[in-house]
N, C-alpha and C positions, 0 to 999 in steps of 0.2 A: 538718256538718248543721246547717243554719240553719232557721230557725224567723221567725215574723212574726206582732201581731196580726191577727186577724179579725175581722170581726162577727157576734153571736150572731144578730141581728134573725130574720133568718130561719128559725133552728132554734126558737126557743123559743119557747113556747106556753104560754097563761095569764098570768094578773097577777105582778106582784110579791108577795113575804111578806119580811115584818120579823118578826125575832126577835130577840125580847131575850134578854141574857145575863144570869144570874145573878148577884147581888150588888151591883147600882146601888142609890144610894140618892137623896132629893132633891137634892143636889149633883153626881152622876156616874153615866151610865150606859153602858152600850156594847150595838151590839145588831150584830145583818149583815142585811145585804139578800139574799137568794135570788131568782132566776128571772128577773134581771135582762136583757133584751135588748142591753143597753149597757151597759159596766164603766162604773160610779156613780164621778165625781168630784169629786162635792163638794154639799153642800145645806145645808139648816138646818132645825129646827124651831121653830114662835113665831120666826123671825128671829134665834135662837140658831145660829151657826155650826156644821156639823159635822165635826170632825176623824177622817182616816183612820188606823187604829191599826194592829195585828201582825195577821197571820191575817186580812185579808181582814173586819175589824171596823170600826165606826165606834163612835167614843165623843162623849159629848155631855156639855158641864162647862163651867161658867161661873167660871173662875179665883176658886174657892172661895166660890163666893155659890149660890145657892140657885139652884136652873132655876127655869124660868118654864114649867109642868107643866098648866098651864090648860088645861082642856077645852072647844071641839074643840082638836086641837093640828094644826096647821098644817104640815106635814113636804111639803117643795120640796126636788126632786133634779134634778141633770144627769149626763146621760150625756157616754160620751167622745163619742163624735159628735153635740152640740148638741143632745139629746134631752132634753125635759123634763119632769119628772112633778109632780102636785100630789096631795098625798092628804088629805083631813079626817079626824084618828083620835078616835074616841069618847073611848078608853083606851088608856094605857100599856101594851100589852100584846101579846103577839106573835099577828099576826093576817096578811088576807092582805090588800095593800091595794086591789086591786079595778085597779089601773092599772099601768099599763106606760107603755115610751118609746114 
């Protein structure tokens, strides 16, 4: 048996969704991005780099310094196929992003 990665672009409908995980604070937060047409490979929030965590989660931390979470938050994402997505968030809560790669 063999496998290969394939693009989900043709099969994905609707916008991406941001799901904030419980347990975050002003120094650290974890979240998931779902319904992405491409695998998310990187990004930033207010120019703070996102780090891939386990189980498909993403992490935002600033080496022990308080995070810059002033709203509006600028979310920038990069996809495996070169797609770019930007969203302006009015709060750090779970929400539909209103866009797609």
